[in-house]
ROVODREN-784740 format. One record per atom (N, C-alpha, C): z, x, y. Coordinates in steps of 0.2 Angstrom, whole numbers, plus 5000, padded with zeros to 4 digits. Each point is the difference from the previous one (the first is absolute). Layout:
BEGIN
ZXY ...
This chain:
BEGIN
490949734830 499849975008 500350045004 499650015006 500350075005 500549915004 500750035002 500349965006 499950035006 499849955005 500050025005 500649995004 500050035004 500849985007 500049945002 500649965002 499949935001 500250015008 499749965003 500049995006 500149955002 500349985007 500049925003 499449965002 499949954998 499349955001 500349955008 500550045002 499849965006 500150025006 499549985005 499550035006 500750085002 499750025005 500450055004 500649975004 500450034999 500349995006 500850045003 499950025006 500350055002 500849984999 500450065001 500749994999 500450065006 500449955000 500350045006 500849975002 500550035001 499950104997 499950024993 499950055001 499850044994 500250074999 500350004993 500650044998 499550074996 499750065001 499550045001 500250034990 500950015002 500250054997 500050004993 499849924996 499850014993 499650064997 499450015003 499550015001 499950065001 500450045002 500150075004 500250054994 500050064999 500550064998 500350035006 500849975000 500150025008 500250084996 500150024999 500050084997 499650045003 499249965001 499350045003 500249995008 500449965003 500149995007 500450055004 499850045007 499749975003 499350014996 499449985005 499550014997 499650045004 499450065000 499850065004 499449965004 499849964999 499449985006 500350035007 499550005005 500250035005 500149925006 500450035004 500349925006 499149995002 500149945000 499549965001 499349974996 500250044995 499549994994 500049934997 499449964999 500049944997 500350004992 499950034998 499849984992 500850004998 500649985005 500749984998 499549935001 499949985004 499949925001 499449984995 499650024997 499750004995 500449994994 500350024997 500550024995 500649925002 500249995007 500249954999 499949915001 499250005001 499649964998 500049994993 499950064995 499749984993 500649984997 500750025001 500549984995 500249945003 499949965005 500049945003 499549964995 499450045000 499449964995 500249994991 500150055001 500350024993 500749944997 500650015004 500349945000 499549934998 499750005007 499649925000 499749974993 499650054995 499850004994 500449974996 500550044999 500649964997 499950064992 499650065000 499850054994 500650055002 500350014993 500550044998 499850065002 500550025001 500050085002 499950054993 500249984997 499750044991 499349994999 499749955003 499349974997 499650035006 500350045006 499450045005 500050074998 499650025003 499750064999 499750055006 500250065002 499850005006 499850084998 499450015003 499750084998 499550015008 500350095002 499850015005 499650085001 499850035003 499750064998 500350055006 499750025003 500350045006 499750015008 500849985004 499750005006 500849965001 500049975008 500649985005 499949944994 499749944998 499849934997 500350034996 499950044994 500150024994 500950014999 500349995005 500650024999 500449934999 499749945002 500249934996 500349984996 499850044994 500349984994 500750024998 500050055005 500750054999 500549975002 499949935006 500649955002 500049954997 499649984996 500249934995 500150014994 500549934998 500350034992 499749944997 499350014999 499549974995 500150064994 499250014994 499850034997 499650055005 500150075001 499650025005 499550104998 499349985001 499950084999 499750025008 500250085000 499950035006 499450064996 499349995001 499750065000 499550025002 499550024997 499550065002 499649985006 499750055004 499749995008 499449954998 499849965002 499549944999 499949964994 500450014993 500149984995 500549954997 500149965007 500449964999 499849924995 499449995002 499549944997 499850024991 500150065002 499750044991 500650004994 500750005004 500649994998 500349925000 499749985003 500249925000 499649954996 499550034998 499449974996 500249994994 500350084996 500350034995 500549964998 500649995004 500649975001 499749914999 499949985005 499549954997 499849964993 499550064997 499849994994 500549994992 500650085003 500449994995 500549935002 500149985003 500649945003 499849965003 499549944998 499649955003 500449965004 500550004998 500649945001 500350025008 500050065001 500150025007 499749985005 500249985007 499550005006 500350085002 499450025001 499850065003 500050025007 500350025005 499750025006 499850065001 499450035004 500050055000 500150005009 500350065002 500450035009 499450074999 499549975006 499650085001 499950005006 499850055004 499850005006 499250015001 499950005007 499249995000 499850084999 500050045000 499950074997 500350014992 500449984999 500250004990 499449964998 499949955000 499649934999 499150015002 500050025005 499350015001 499750065000 500450065000 499650055000 499950044992 500850034999 499950044992 500049944995 500349925003 500049954996 499549965001 499550025002 499549935002 499650004994 499950044994 499549994995 500649944995 500550015001 500649974995 500149925004 499850015006 500349945003 499349955000 499550015001 499349964996 500249984995 500250034995 499850014993 500449924999 500750015001 500649955000 499649945004 499850005007 499749935001 499449984997 499650034995 499349994996 500449964994 500650034995 500349974994 500349955003 500049985005 500749935000 500650014997 500450044997 500350004999 500849975004 500449964997 500649995004 500550045002 499950025008 500350045004 500149995007 500350005004 500250015007 499950075004 499450015003 499950085000 500149995011 500650025000 500250025006 499950065005 499550015006 499750045003 500450025006 500450024999 500250005009 499650045004 499549995006 499550035004 500550035007 500150055000 500250015005 499550055004 499250034999 499550035001 500250075001 500350024994 500150075001 500750024994 499850074997 500550034995 500750015003 500549955001 500650025003 500550054995 500050014995 500450064998 499650055000 499550024999 499850065000 499650025006 500349975006 500150055008 499249975002 499949935000 499549965004 499350044999 499749994993 499550025003 499449914999 499450005001 499749975000 500049974993 499949915000 500049994994 499249954999 500049974995 499449965000 499749945004 500849995003 500349935003 499850015007 500050075002 500350055008 499249975006 500249945003 499649985005 499550065003 499449995002 499550055002 500350035007 499950045003 500350035006 500750014998 500450004996 500549985001 500550094998 500550015002 500350094999 500549964995 499750084996 500750024994 499750075000 500650044995 499950084999 499650044997 499449944999 499450014996 499449975004 500049975007 499649975003 500350025007 499950055003 500550015007 499449995005 499649984998 499449965007 499749954998 500549964997 499849934998 499650014991 500249944996 499550014995 499549965001 499450024995 499349985001 499749974993 500650004997 499749964992 500249935001 499749964998 500349925000 500549994995 500249955002 500749994997 499849924995 500450014993 499949964994 500249935003 499649954998 500449945002 500449974993 500550024999 500449994993 500049934998 499949965003 500249934997 499149984997 499550035003 499249995000 499850024992 500450065000 500150064996 500249954994 500649985000 500349984995 499649944995 499849975006 499549924999 499450024995 499750065003 499450034998 499950024994 500750044998 500150044995 500349934994 500049935002 500249994994 500649935001 500750015004 500549985001 500249945001 500549974996 499849915000 500549995006 500250025003 500649985005 499950075006 500049975006 499550065004 500749995006 500350025003 500349965006 500450085006 500049975004 500350075006 500549965003 500750035003 500550015005 500250055003 500450005005 500250045002 500850005001 500250085002 500850005001 500449975007 499649975003 500049975007 500449914996 499449994997 500049944998 500449984993 500550015000 500550014995 499949924993 500249955007 500049954997 499549974995 499450005006 499249994996 500250054994 499950084999 500150044994 500249984995 500749975002 500349984993 499749934998 499849955001 499649964999 499450044996 499750035002 499250034998 500350034992 500550055000 500250024996 500549994994 500249935001 500149954997 499449974994 499549985004 499549984998 499550064996 500050075003 499750044994 500550004994 500649995000 500550024994 499949944996 499849935002 499949964995 499349984997 499450065004 499650015000 499850024990 499649994997 499950024993 499250044999 500250045001 499350055000 500350075005 499550035003 500050055003 500149975008 500550015005 500150005004 500150065006 499649995004 500250055005 500149985007 500350035003 500249985007 500250085005 499649995006 499850055004 500549975004 500550055000 500750005007 500050045005 499949985006 499850065006 500850005003 500050074999 500650045002 500250025006 500550045002 500050045005 500550074995 499450085004 500450044998 500250045007 500450005003 500250025009 500150095000 500250014993 500050085001 499450034999 499349974999 499550055000 499549955003 499649954997 499749965004 500149985005 500749965001 499950015008 500350055006 500350064997 500150055006 499450034999 499350004996 499550045000 499649965005 499949935000 499649945003 500449985008 500550045001 500449995006 500249935002 500549984994 500249945001 500750025002 500249945004 500850025005 500449994994 500149964995 500449984998 499849964994 500549994995 499649954995 499949935002 500549985004 500049945004 499249995002 499650045006 499550005001 499350004991 500450044996 499449974994 500049964996 500649965002 500049924995 499649965005 500150025006 499849955007 499149994996 499650105000 499349985000 500149974992 500449974997 499950004992 499849915002 500549985004 500249915002 499449995005 499950025004 499449995005 499250024999 500050074998 499450025000 499650014996 500350024993 499950034994 499849934995 500349944999 499949944995 500249955003 499649954994 500249925003 499849964993 500349965001 500249954993 499249984998 500149984994 499449964999 499849945001 500649955003 500149945000 500050025009 500150055002 499850025009 499149994999 499950064997 499350014999 499549945001 500349944996 499549964999 499949965007 500050035006 500349965005 499750045004 499950064999 499650075007 499549994997 499550025005 499350035002 499750064996 499550024997 500150094998 500150035005 499849995007 500250005006 500650074997 500549955001 500750005000 500350044993 499649994995 500250024994 499950075000 499450035003 499750065001 500850054999 500050074995 500550045001 500749984997 500049934998 500549974997 500050014991 500850024998 499949994991 500549935000 499649964995 500549945001 500450014995 500649965001 500649964995 500049974996 500350014994 500349954994 499550014996 500049944998 499549994990 499150025002 499850064999 499150005002 499849964994 500150014995 499849984994 500350004993 499949924997 500349994992 499549984998 500250014994 499549974992 500350024995 499549954995 500450024994 499750024994 500150054995 499550024994 500550064996 499850004994 500250014995 500550065002 500950004997 500350045002 499950044993 500050095001 499650054997 500550004992 500949985002 500550024995 499749934994 499649945004 500049954997 499550014998 499450025001 499450044996 500050054994 500750055002 500050044994 500349974994 500249955002 500649984991 499449945000 499549965003 499449984996 499650054998 500050044999 499750054998 500250034994 500750015000 500350034994 500149934996 500049955000 500049924997 499550004998 499450025003 499349984994 499950054997 500150075001 500050054996 500350024995 500749974999 500550004995 499949954997 500049945003 500049924997 499650014994 
């Protein structure tokens, strides 16, 4: 019988103050993310959420592809794999099949997951394999000089859309839900405590969980699109870009126009892939 990771059954409870050091590879610090990048905030929220679940570090595995977000596994003291561009969910699928007891986390970006990795992403959602896919979504290719990504909003500037992008952007959450993910949520680097709770729920879910995390890239996206500073970018996320699910329930369709919802957008249950595979093996060999 497959042994699953053990986690606390108590509801999420925020812990203050928090010691991050047991979860970090100190020899890899300081990190290489740019000043003002939101990835560090996401990492802190993730570590707090991991601690709240009670899952042991040895029972966690984090897999990434290529990109700024994909540096995350280098800093955490889990089982980690830094793999090929766009192939993070493919490697994670193989890892989960080989070691189904592990809780697998994929750290990927909007380019890594939605462009070169798009096919792997939709099939991971379709299979409903027990993994958490974190898409650090800063609307641009941050590591490779600021090209437009599949989530770059229309009319926004990048190195490959100097007069504004004319391509419609992917809605990561809608794509994940349509492809079959059984947990779909959105958070932001601005709403760090809210993100922490969403990450906790994603970690506790059994099945494919996808969290679209709206993030800031001041070096390329911010500079190209004339943001004065990181604070202005974060202010845009907080005031104009998003609204929580609870807030949305009280707003008219007119006031929701152009807003992205934050929080848990979809949650359902169906057979997890590794459980289904074990059932198949038992049936065939029994």
